[in-house]
VMD Tcl script that builds the backbone (N, CA, C; Angstrom):
set m [mol new atoms 228]
animate dup $m
set s [atomselect $m all]
$s set {name element resname resid chain x y z} {
  {N N MET 1 A 119.632 160.974 87.095}
  {CA C MET 1 A 119.643 159.584 86.732}
  {C C MET 1 A 120.766 158.802 87.382}
  {N N GLN 2 A 121.769 159.513 87.798}
  {CA C GLN 2 A 122.885 158.803 88.382}
  {C C GLN 2 A 122.503 158.183 89.718}
  {N N ALA 3 A 121.609 158.796 90.445}
  {CA C ALA 3 A 121.145 158.215 91.701}
  {C C ALA 3 A 120.405 156.916 91.418}
  {N N ASP 4 A 119.616 156.884 90.352}
  {CA C ASP 4 A 118.915 155.670 89.971}
  {C C ASP 4 A 119.903 154.591 89.539}
  {N N ASP 5 A 120.949 155.004 88.818}
  {CA C ASP 5 A 121.954 154.042 88.378}
  {C C ASP 5 A 122.682 153.435 89.578}
  {N N ALA 6 A 122.932 154.218 90.595}
  {CA C ALA 6 A 123.625 153.725 91.779}
  {C C ALA 6 A 122.697 152.843 92.615}
  {N N ALA 7 A 121.422 153.136 92.621}
  {CA C ALA 7 A 120.465 152.362 93.412}
  {C C ALA 7 A 120.136 151.023 92.759}
  {N N ALA 8 A 120.274 150.953 91.460}
  {CA C ALA 8 A 119.906 149.724 90.752}
  {C C ALA 8 A 120.711 148.513 91.224}
  {N N PRO 9 A 122.035 148.580 91.328}
  {CA C PRO 9 A 122.776 147.410 91.817}
  {C C PRO 9 A 122.405 147.055 93.258}
  {N N ARG 10 A 122.185 148.084 94.082}
  {CA C ARG 10 A 121.797 147.825 95.466}
  {C C ARG 10 A 120.433 147.140 95.517}
  {N N THR 11 A 119.517 147.615 94.727}
  {CA C THR 11 A 118.183 147.010 94.665}
  {C C THR 11 A 118.276 145.584 94.139}
  {N N GLU 12 A 119.121 145.386 93.155}
  {CA C GLU 12 A 119.311 144.048 92.588}
  {C C GLU 12 A 119.869 143.091 93.644}
  {N N ARG 13 A 120.841 143.563 94.426}
  {CA C ARG 13 A 121.411 142.724 95.486}
  {C C ARG 13 A 120.370 142.399 96.556}
  {N N ARG 14 A 119.579 143.386 96.917}
  {CA C ARG 14 A 118.535 143.157 97.923}
  {C C ARG 14 A 117.497 142.177 97.407}
  {N N LEU 15 A 117.122 142.313 96.152}
  {CA C LEU 15 A 116.144 141.401 95.559}
  {C C LEU 15 A 116.700 139.979 95.530}
  {N N GLU 16 A 117.957 139.847 95.158}
  {CA C GLU 16 A 118.592 138.528 95.120}
  {C C GLU 16 A 118.654 137.916 96.528}
  {N N ALA 17 A 118.971 138.731 97.535}
  {CA C ALA 17 A 119.025 138.244 98.914}
  {C C ALA 17 A 117.645 137.771 99.365}
  {N N LEU 18 A 116.607 138.513 98.996}
  {CA C LEU 18 A 115.243 138.114 99.348}
  {C C LEU 18 A 114.843 136.816 98.662}
  {N N GLU 19 A 115.247 136.652 97.407}
  {CA C GLU 19 A 114.942 135.413 96.684}
  {C C GLU 19 A 115.640 134.218 97.334}
  {N N ILE 20 A 116.875 134.419 97.772}
  {CA C ILE 20 A 117.614 133.347 98.449}
  {C C ILE 20 A 116.920 132.985 99.760}
  {N N LYS 21 A 116.532 133.998 100.528}
  {CA C LYS 21 A 115.829 133.737 101.786}
  {C C LYS 21 A 114.513 133.009 101.542}
  {N N ALA 22 A 113.785 133.412 100.522}
  {CA C ALA 22 A 112.516 132.761 100.209}
  {C C ALA 22 A 112.739 131.299 99.823}
  {N N SER 23 A 113.804 131.056 99.084}
  {CA C SER 23 A 114.123 129.689 98.688}
  {C C SER 23 A 114.437 128.822 99.909}
  {N N TYR 24 A 115.247 129.360 100.833}
  {CA C TYR 24 A 115.547 128.621 102.063}
  {C C TYR 24 A 114.287 128.383 102.887}
  {N N ALA 25 A 113.418 129.383 102.949}
  {CA C ALA 25 A 112.176 129.244 103.705}
  {C C ALA 25 A 111.281 128.162 103.095}
  {N N GLU 26 A 111.214 128.106 101.784}
  {CA C GLU 26 A 110.430 127.063 101.111}
  {C C GLU 26 A 110.989 125.672 101.401}
  {N N ASP 27 A 112.307 125.550 101.358}
  {CA C ASP 27 A 112.941 124.261 101.667}
  {C C ASP 27 A 112.661 123.849 103.109}
  {N N LEU 28 A 112.787 124.791 104.020}
  {CA C LEU 28 A 112.537 124.502 105.425}
  {C C LEU 28 A 111.084 124.096 105.643}
  {N N LEU 29 A 110.166 124.790 104.997}
  {CA C LEU 29 A 108.749 124.459 105.120}
  {C C LEU 29 A 108.480 123.045 104.613}
  {N N GLU 30 A 109.090 122.670 103.520}
  {CA C GLU 30 A 108.906 121.318 102.985}
  {C C GLU 30 A 109.457 120.272 103.959}
  {N N GLN 31 A 110.618 120.539 104.530}
  {CA C GLN 31 A 111.193 119.616 105.509}
  {C C GLN 31 A 110.292 119.488 106.742}
  {N N LEU 32 A 109.762 120.621 107.200}
  {CA C LEU 32 A 108.859 120.587 108.354}
  {C C LEU 32 A 107.575 119.827 108.035}
  {N N ASN 33 A 107.047 120.003 106.838}
  {CA C ASN 33 A 105.848 119.264 106.436}
  {C C ASN 33 A 106.101 117.763 106.439}
  {N N LEU 34 A 107.254 117.354 105.933}
  {CA C LEU 34 A 107.591 115.930 105.921}
  {C C LEU 34 A 107.746 115.391 107.340}
  {N N THR 35 A 108.340 116.195 108.212}
  {CA C THR 35 A 108.509 115.785 109.602}
  {C C THR 35 A 107.161 115.640 110.291}
  {N N VAL 36 A 106.287 116.600 110.099}
  {CA C VAL 36 A 104.955 116.539 110.713}
  {C C VAL 36 A 104.182 115.334 110.185}
  {N N TYR 37 A 104.287 115.068 108.889}
  {CA C TYR 37 A 103.598 113.917 108.303}
  {C C TYR 37 A 104.108 112.614 108.924}
  {N N ALA 38 A 105.420 112.488 109.045}
  {CA C ALA 38 A 106.001 111.275 109.633}
  {C C ALA 38 A 105.582 111.129 111.096}
  {N N GLN 39 A 105.560 112.223 111.827}
  {CA C GLN 39 A 105.140 112.164 113.222}
  {C C GLN 39 A 103.672 111.761 113.335}
  {N N GLN 40 A 102.829 112.267 112.448}
  {CA C GLN 40 A 101.418 111.900 112.488}
  {C C GLN 40 A 101.235 110.416 112.172}
  {N N GLN 41 A 102.027 109.903 111.249}
  {CA C GLN 41 A 101.966 108.472 110.943}
  {C C GLN 41 A 102.340 107.660 112.193}
  {N N THR 42 A 103.369 108.101 112.897}
  {CA C THR 42 A 103.797 107.416 114.118}
  {C C THR 42 A 102.712 107.500 115.187}
  {N N ILE 43 A 102.117 108.654 115.362}
  {CA C ILE 43 A 101.044 108.823 116.352}
  {C C ILE 43 A 99.873 107.912 116.022}
  {N N ASP 44 A 99.479 107.867 114.755}
  {CA C ASP 44 A 98.367 107.002 114.347}
  {C C ASP 44 A 98.671 105.534 114.651}
  {N N ARG 45 A 99.894 105.103 114.343}
  {CA C ARG 45 A 100.287 103.714 114.601}
  {C C ARG 45 A 100.278 103.418 116.093}
  {N N LEU 46 A 100.815 104.327 116.883}
  {CA C LEU 46 A 100.855 104.124 118.330}
  {C C LEU 46 A 99.449 104.095 118.929}
  {N N GLN 47 A 98.550 104.909 118.407}
  {CA C GLN 47 A 97.167 104.890 118.895}
  {C C GLN 47 A 96.499 103.550 118.582}
  {N N ARG 48 A 96.752 103.021 117.392}
  {CA C ARG 48 A 96.189 101.709 117.044}
  {C C ARG 48 A 96.739 100.629 117.971}
  {N N GLU 49 A 98.040 100.675 118.208}
  {CA C GLU 49 A 98.658 99.687 119.092}
  {C C GLU 49 A 98.125 99.817 120.512}
  {N N LEU 50 A 97.965 101.032 120.981}
  {CA C LEU 50 A 97.444 101.243 122.334}
  {C C LEU 50 A 96.012 100.709 122.454}
  {N N ARG 51 A 95.167 100.960 121.448}
  {CA C ARG 51 A 93.806 100.415 121.482}
  {C C ARG 51 A 93.832 98.891 121.524}
  {N N ALA 52 A 94.741 98.282 120.770}
  {CA C ALA 52 A 94.848 96.821 120.778}
  {C C ALA 52 A 95.274 96.315 122.148}
  {N N VAL 53 A 96.225 96.975 122.770}
  {CA C VAL 53 A 96.701 96.563 124.094}
  {C C VAL 53 A 95.602 96.749 125.135}
  {N N VAL 54 A 94.879 97.847 125.062}
  {CA C VAL 54 A 93.780 98.074 126.002}
  {C C VAL 54 A 92.717 96.997 125.828}
  {N N GLY 55 A 92.441 96.640 124.579}
  {CA C GLY 55 A 91.478 95.571 124.328}
  {C C GLY 55 A 91.938 94.246 124.900}
  {N N GLN 56 A 93.208 93.931 124.728}
  {CA C GLN 56 A 93.752 92.692 125.289}
  {C C GLN 56 A 93.702 92.705 126.813}
  {N N LEU 57 A 94.010 93.844 127.401}
  {CA C LEU 57 A 93.965 93.964 128.855}
  {C C LEU 57 A 92.537 93.760 129.358}
  {N N GLN 58 A 91.578 94.325 128.659}
  {CA C GLN 58 A 90.180 94.166 129.058}
  {C C GLN 58 A 89.749 92.701 128.954}
  {N N GLU 59 A 90.179 92.028 127.897}
  {CA C GLU 59 A 89.854 90.604 127.754}
  {C C GLU 59 A 90.461 89.794 128.888}
  {N N LEU 60 A 91.696 90.090 129.245}
  {CA C LEU 60 A 92.335 89.388 130.351}
  {C C LEU 60 A 91.614 89.674 131.668}
  {N N ARG 61 A 91.257 90.929 131.858}
  {CA C ARG 61 A 90.566 91.304 133.082}
  {C C ARG 61 A 89.200 90.617 133.163}
  {N N ASP 62 A 88.501 90.546 132.040}
  {CA C ASP 62 A 87.187 89.898 132.011}
  {C C ASP 62 A 87.298 88.399 132.261}
  {N N GLY 63 A 88.416 87.801 131.894}
  {CA C GLY 63 A 88.611 86.369 132.049}
  {C C GLY 63 A 89.029 85.944 133.444}
  {N N LEU 64 A 89.423 86.906 134.277}
  {CA C LEU 64 A 89.852 86.568 135.628}
  {C C LEU 64 A 88.642 86.268 136.507}
  {N N PRO 65 A 88.782 85.265 137.377}
  {CA C PRO 65 A 87.670 84.982 138.298}
  {C C PRO 65 A 87.536 86.110 139.312}
  {N N ARG 66 A 86.320 86.424 139.634}
  {CA C ARG 66 A 86.083 87.480 140.620}
  {C C ARG 66 A 86.007 86.853 141.995}
  {N N GLY 67 A 86.786 87.346 142.886}
  {CA C GLY 67 A 86.809 86.828 144.250}
  {C C GLY 67 A 86.155 87.803 145.200}
  {N N ALA 68 A 86.061 87.403 146.435}
  {CA C ALA 68 A 85.445 88.248 147.455}
  {C C ALA 68 A 86.241 89.534 147.651}
  {N N ALA 69 A 87.545 89.483 147.447}
  {CA C ALA 69 A 88.378 90.675 147.629}
  {C C ALA 69 A 88.110 91.717 146.544}
  {N N ASP 70 A 87.615 91.301 145.381}
  {CA C ASP 70 A 87.342 92.225 144.292}
  {C C ASP 70 A 85.983 92.910 144.421}
  {N N GLU 71 A 85.090 92.366 145.204}
  {CA C GLU 71 A 83.758 92.932 145.310}
  {C C GLU 71 A 83.742 94.121 146.260}
  {N N ARG 72 A 82.841 95.041 145.996}
  {CA C ARG 72 A 82.720 96.216 146.837}
  {C C ARG 72 A 82.066 95.841 148.171}
  {N N PRO 73 A 82.501 96.501 149.185}
  {CA C PRO 73 A 81.842 96.278 150.473}
  {C C PRO 73 A 80.386 96.780 150.403}
  {N N PRO 74 A 79.532 96.271 151.262}
  {CA C PRO 74 A 78.118 96.634 151.207}
  {C C PRO 74 A 77.850 98.125 151.423}
  {N N HIS 75 A 78.700 98.823 152.102}
  {CA C HIS 75 A 78.429 100.242 152.376}
  {C C HIS 75 A 78.687 101.145 151.173}
  {N N TYR 76 A 79.143 100.594 150.019}
  {CA C TYR 76 A 79.321 101.398 148.810}
  {C C TYR 76 A 78.082 101.349 148.067}
}
mol reanalyze $m
mol bondsrecalc $m
mol representation Tube
mol addrep $m
């Protein structure tokens, strides 16, 4: 029984160390989730803005008069 008595504190320390590591891992995972969420919000906003800019560019392009220099040569 003395071997078991000596192993108990060691096992207790190892268990406590594992619990601490698990706690840090949970905190890190939560921080990473928040970061990913914020980045996705930024990506979504930037995509909306880019679509708006592309739409504005297309409207401007459509409003420009077409000249002879813009037309394709007959061999195309």
